[in-house]
C-alpha positions, 0 to 999 in steps of 0.5 A: 126256280122249281125243276120238274120231276122230268128233269134228270141229271146226266152222269159226270162223263157226260159233256155239257149239251145244247138246248133250243137248236144247237151249240158249240160242238166238241169231240164229246158233243153228238146230240142232234135235237134239244134235250136240256131244259129247266121248267118253271116260271119263265120270268126271271129277276136279276137275282134268279139270273146270278144262279142261272144254270147253262141250259134253259128252255121256258115252259111258255112261249107267250110272254110279253115283251121286246124280242131280243138277242144276246149273241156272239156276233160273227159280223162285229166279231164281238158280243152284241145285244140286239132288240127289236123296237117299234122303230127298228132294231137296235144294237148295243156292242158288249166288251167281253172282257168286262162283266158290266154293261157299257156306259151307252147302255143308258141310251140303249134302254132309253130307246126301249121306253117302259122302265129303263133301270128295271130293264137294264138291271135285268140285262146286266144279270144276264150278261153277267151270267152270259159271261160267267157260264160261257154261253153263246146265244140267248133269245127271249122278250124283254118286258121293259115295264116289269123289268122281267125276261120272258121266253128265254132260249138259251145255247151253251158253248160246250167248249168253255163249259169244260172249265166251269163246275155247272151241273148237266141237266137232260131230258134223256128221252130227247136223246137217240140211242145212237147218239149216246153210243157215239158220245161214249166213243167221242165222236161227232154225231147226228142221227137224222129224224127226217129219214135216210137210209145211207149211214155216213162216216168220215174224218173232218166236218167239211168232208163229213158234210160234203159226203152228206151233200154228195149222196143228196146230189146222187138222189140219196139221203143220209141217215146221220152225220158222223165226223171222227174228229182230228184223226183216226185211232183204233179206238175211234174207228171201232166206235165209228163202225160200231155206231153206223153198223148199228143203224136200223135205218142203214141199207148201205154204209158210205165211208169217205175221208181224205187223210192229212194226219188221219191215216187211211190204212188205219181206217181200213184195218179197223174196218176189216176187223170190226166186220169180221167180228160182226160177222163171226158173231153172227151179226148181219153185215151191211154193204159198204162203199169206201172211198179212202184217200190221202195218207196211207191210201195205198196201203188202205187199198191193199188191206181192202183188196186182201180182205177176200172174205169181205169182197162181197161187202166192201166196194172200193171207189176212189172217185167221190161222185162215183162212190156217192152214186154207187152208194145211192144205187146199192141202198135203192137195191137193198131197200127193195130187197128188204121191202123198205120204203126209200126216204123222201125229202122233208118239207124243209128241204124242198123250202124255197131258198132265201138269198141275200137281196142286200150287200153284207156288212163287214169291215174292210178299212179297220186297223186290223185289215192293214195287216193283210199284206203280212200274210204274203210270205217268201222263202227264208222268212224266219219262223218261230214254233211255239210248243214242242209237243208231238205234233209240233216236232213232226210238222217242224221236221217235215216243214224244215225239210221242205224249206221252211226257215224254222229258226227256233222253239219256244216251249215252257220247262224246255229252254236250253235244249235243241231240236232239228238243230235249232235252239229251244227257249223257255219262254216266248219272250225270250225266243223273240228277242233272241231270234226276231221272227217274222212268223210265229206258228203255235202248236200250243194246248187249247187251254193256252192257245188264246193267251198264246195268240194275244201274247204274240199279237202283243209282241207284234209278230207279223204273222201268226198261225194257230192250230188249236181246236176247241177254243171257247167262243169267249176266248175267241172273242178276247183274240178278236178284241186284241187283233182289232186294236192294233195293226202290226199282226195277222193271225190265221186260225185257230182250228185251222190246218194253216197255210202253205205256199208251194212256190216259196216252199213255206209250210205253216201248218199240219198239212199233208205235204205230199199232195201239195205242188207248185202251180197257179191255183189258189185254194181258200177253205174253211175245211182242212179236209176239203183243202187237202183233197182239192190240193191232191186233185189239183196236183194230179191234174198237173195244176198245182197250187199257188197258195192254200189257205186253210181258215179253220172252222170256228166262228170267228177266224182270224183271217176270213175268206175274203181276205184270202180271195183279195190276196189271190186277186193280187197274187200273179201266180194265181190263174184261178181262184177256188173258194170253198165254204160251209153253211153258217155266217156270212164269210162266203158272201163277204168274199162274193162281194169283194170278187164281183167288185173286182170284176166290176172295177177292171179296166175296159178290155181286161179279163178278170181272174175266174173264180169257181166255188163249192159250199158244204152242208147242203144236207144240214139242219137249221141250228145243228152243229156239224163237227165245229161251231162254224158249221151251223146256220141259224138264219135262211140266208145262212143256208148252203143253197143261199150262199151258192146262189149269192156267190153265183150272182157275183160271177163265181161258177159254183160246183154242185158237190164236192165231187164236181169241183175237180172237174170244174177247176180243170175246165176253168183252167183249160179255158185260160 
């Protein structure tokens, strides 16, 4: 396969990237446009496919054949080969644990006609390449006559590619300089190619997307997406400030974050230090609107108040809606002062919204769904913690002081020790035998997370909560296969903040404890940072929470939104249900259908529990990854606006922006 001289090899430090329209995100990935390509013939033989590089874009898009997709299906929870035949679409489920096609493939390819054996052989090579190279999504055309593939578009799983030796290929001309700068600082970053004069910055994909949405709701437009990742450090605050202050399109900067593990005073301190250095170097300072809530917010407010030399630059506003409106107003003033034109909505942003007109398909009566009751916890349930690193120790101490019954720990090479007065075992098996836990809380490194979850499932621990971020999709699918083959264990996560039950004094996860309080608002969220924000809002309103389910941002969460909604429907402590989603997938639609059926089947005269909601990502673009793999939409029905309309049609009252949600919860609760 010939390579064009336009192709260049990236330095070893550069992480794998996506092509076509998107890919899995990680802390090293920040490119927001296709930039990886291999030129040459778009017709691949089986031999070619055995050595297929991780990124391919065809030079021609006019090849013949049957359109097909090889994807990690969010509906089936497994890899799926889909083909469009003259008689309609057909599907072939694949086994992620095997690199050969299943026996059912013969019937699948027979339906395609032409040369079934030749088609099967070439797809067999494609499937093996998909598995071996941690690919995520392949689309193209299959010529069943010649057994060739045309017009291939391949999307790679960045998390998976960490463990491969694949060469990295890039068309550097497609990479924005600020994206290169952000990547060096290990930031999730996209530079808008469609205008925008307000630079954004926050921690957590949900909050970062909601920041963009809040600006859109206030009549403005973000110049970028920037998620600082799992927590602030002096280095990444400096890196983030360097990127957003270097954006020539930015008339104002909006820094918005809600701290869990992330400390707001660290952000404030880093911001002040950076701005002073920039000012002393003679650089122009752009006005900044800052909303820093959560952990360390009082110290952050004092740091910014004491920075009197920057008082004309930094405006501190605690309320999200007011802060977004101020940022838009200042941006308009700066644009007028500088003689620049305000950004206008793109054609895509003004396009009609396509809402699903048929119910979504999802499993509600399989083996795994029988375990939903395992997520009901009570004070005193014995909890085993796996891992004894810094995060495990910190959260174990907090959870234990809160009232969570941590009975012990399992950590390799640390058997025989004690922590917080509880025994440490060298293996999970030994700990389970001695302690007989009902719950396992997994603080294990990402490379071991999938195997740890599978081991806990095989040990039939009733409830497992996992927090590791960055598990490759192939490993997530292995966990899904294990889950859906049994009916003893329920898993929450991974890439999630966990679950907390204030009435029971049970904390399973990394949530900031001070913002939670017992009450009657049930919260389910794909975003951890948004769940913290809403917990703080409902506590401040005196409403508190019955439970908070932080499900995680990966595309294959082990507990889905509809399942948490079902629990809240049944929970007598929950009076108002709050559902927070994100663009991509169909989890919000599943939850909407469950809620609509609940309302429809109520006995005459019985009033349903009200449900309110918000979906982050209205300002996102198709196929781009926003901080994690769950926040990407491929089909029009997966857009934020489409999800909102679907949920509204199911009887859920929707907030326009995250800044409107707290008031909506308060209004809804007042009507009870």
